[in-house]
C-alpha positions in Angstrom: -49.6 26.1 -8.3 -49.7 28.6 -11.0 -47.3 31.2 -9.4 -44.9 32.6 -11.8 -41.3 33.1 -10.9 -39.4 36.2 -12.0 -35.7 35.3 -12.4 -34.7 38.8 -13.4 -34.7 39.8 -9.7 -32.3 37.1 -8.5 -28.6 37.8 -8.1 -26.1 36.5 -10.6 -24.4 33.2 -9.4 -21.0 34.7 -9.4 -22.0 37.3 -6.9 -23.4 34.9 -4.3 -21.3 33.8 -1.4 -22.0 30.5 0.3 -20.8 30.8 4.0 -19.0 27.8 5.5 -21.2 25.7 8.0 -20.7 26.8 11.5 -19.3 23.4 12.5 -16.4 23.6 10.0 -13.2 25.2 11.2 -11.9 28.4 9.4 -8.8 27.2 7.6 -7.1 30.6 8.2 -7.5 30.4 11.9 -6.9 26.7 12.4 -3.4 25.8 13.6 -1.7 22.5 12.8 -1.5 20.1 15.7 2.2 19.9 16.7 2.1 17.6 19.8 1.0 14.0 20.0 -2.4 13.2 21.4 -2.6 11.5 24.8 -1.7 7.8 24.7 -0.3 8.2 21.3 3.1 6.6 20.5 5.5 8.8 18.5 5.9 7.6 15.0 9.5 7.3 13.8 10.1 8.8 10.3 10.7 6.4 7.5 14.2 5.7 6.4 15.3 7.3 3.2 14.7 5.1 0.1 18.0 3.3 -0.7 17.2 0.9 -3.6 14.6 -1.7 -4.4 14.1 -5.5 -4.4 11.8 -7.0 -7.0 9.5 -9.8 -5.8 7.4 -11.9 -8.3 5.4 -15.1 -8.1 8.6 -17.0 -8.6 9.6 -16.0 -4.9 6.5 -17.7 -3.4 7.6 -19.5 -0.2 11.1 -18.2 -0.3 13.1 -15.7 1.8 13.7 -12.4 0.3 16.6 -10.3 1.6 16.5 -6.5 1.7 18.2 -3.7 3.6 16.7 -1.0 5.7 15.4 1.7 3.4 14.9 -0.7 0.4 11.5 -0.7 -1.4 10.1 -4.2 -1.8 8.2 -4.2 -5.1 5.8 -7.1 -5.3 4.5 -7.7 -8.8 1.6 -10.2 -9.4 -0.8 -11.0 -12.2 -4.1 -9.6 -11.7 -7.5 -9.0 -13.4 -9.4 -6.3 -11.4 -12.3 -6.2 -13.8 -13.4 -9.5 -12.5 -13.6 -8.1 -9.0 -10.4 -9.9 -7.8 -7.6 -7.8 -6.3 -4.5 -8.7 -4.3 -4.5 -7.4 -0.7 -2.2 -7.7 2.2 -3.5 -10.3 4.9 -2.7 -9.9 8.6 0.1 -7.4 7.8 2.0 -6.1 10.8 3.7 -2.9 10.6 7.1 -3.7 12.0 10.0 -4.7 9.8 8.2 -3.3 6.7 5.7 -0.6 6.2 3.1 -0.3 3.4 4.4 2.2 0.7 1.9 2.1 -2.2 -0.2 0.0 -4.5 -1.1 0.4 -8.1 -2.4 -1.5 -11.1 -0.2 -1.4 -14.3 -0.9 -2.7 -17.8 1.7 -5.4 -19.0 4.3 -4.0 -21.4 3.3 -0.4 -20.7 0.1 -0.6 -22.7 -3.4 0.6 -21.6 -5.4 -1.0 -18.9 -8.2 -2.5 -20.8 -11.5 -3.7 -19.2 -11.3 -7.5 -19.0 -7.6 -7.6 -19.9 -5.1 -9.1 -17.4 -2.8 -6.4 -15.6 -0.2 -6.5 -12.9 -0.8 -5.6 -9.3 2.2 -3.8 -7.9 2.3 -3.6 -4.1 5.3 -1.7 -2.6 6.5 -2.1 1.0 9.4 -0.4 2.6 11.9 -2.1 4.8 12.1 0.2 7.9 14.1 -1.9 10.5 16.2 -5.1 10.7 14.5 -8.4 11.4 12.1 -10.8 9.7 8.5 -10.8 8.8 6.1 -13.1 6.9 4.3 -11.4 4.2 1.0 -12.7 2.9 -1.1 -11.5 0.1 -4.5 -12.9 -1.0 -6.3 -12.6 -4.2 -10.0 -12.2 -3.5 -13.2 -10.2 -4.2 -13.8 -7.5 -1.5 -17.5 -8.3 -1.2 -17.0 -12.1 -0.5 -16.2 -13.5 3.0 -12.5 -12.8 3.9 -11.8 -16.6 4.1 -12.9 -17.1 0.5 -9.7 -16.5 -1.5 -8.8 -17.6 -5.1 -5.0 -17.5 -4.5 -2.5 -16.9 -1.7 1.1 -15.6 -2.1 3.6 -15.6 0.8 7.2 -15.0 1.4 9.5 -14.2 4.3 11.1 -10.9 4.4 14.7 -10.7 5.9 15.8 -7.1 6.5 19.5 -6.4 7.3 20.9 -3.2 8.7 23.6 -3.3 6.0 23.2 -2.8 2.2 21.3 -5.4 0.3 23.0 -7.6 -2.3 23.4 -5.7 -5.6 21.0 -8.0 -7.5 17.4 -6.6 -8.0 15.9 -9.8 -6.7 17.4 -11.2 -3.5 15.3 -14.3 -2.9 16.5 -17.7 -1.5 14.6 -20.7 -0.1 13.0 -19.9 3.2 15.2 -21.1 6.1 13.7 -23.9 8.1 13.4 -23.0 11.9 15.7 -25.9 12.9 18.4 -25.0 10.4 19.7 -22.1 12.4 23.5 -21.5 12.4 25.4 -22.4 15.6 26.6 -19.4 17.8 
């Protein structure tokens, strides 16, 4: 193939328009869907954030009290450069909803490759009740039952304001130790 290409006859790149594919909707003509889909349950809006409750490894196996609207900030040691990450296990959206997850360097430093960090998983208490929260420390590519560590606590959400302390943990109540009516 000895054919020469004359680039002087091509249009400059800034003058070229690439049309949107035919199967893509035109954003100017597309309206937002305003009604629920068939068989879709309406989603209640999240309550306004009204404070936070700090949870650390020290609260493992304990009951943690919060109020509706509180953020439950779970902070655990982590080292994601080894492939391990904390993830919620068998999480049921009911008393609490997932809010956000992030990795932070200890003491506000930089996240360095190979250095330990802190995993911060934040939930929001959305309605009164109790919910068992389980997090597992595992590598995503390994089988789900192969975990390095498990962290559990029971979340007790009240309709009233939570205690003023930032951490409101107590030993988990045993099922037979319920108060008399």
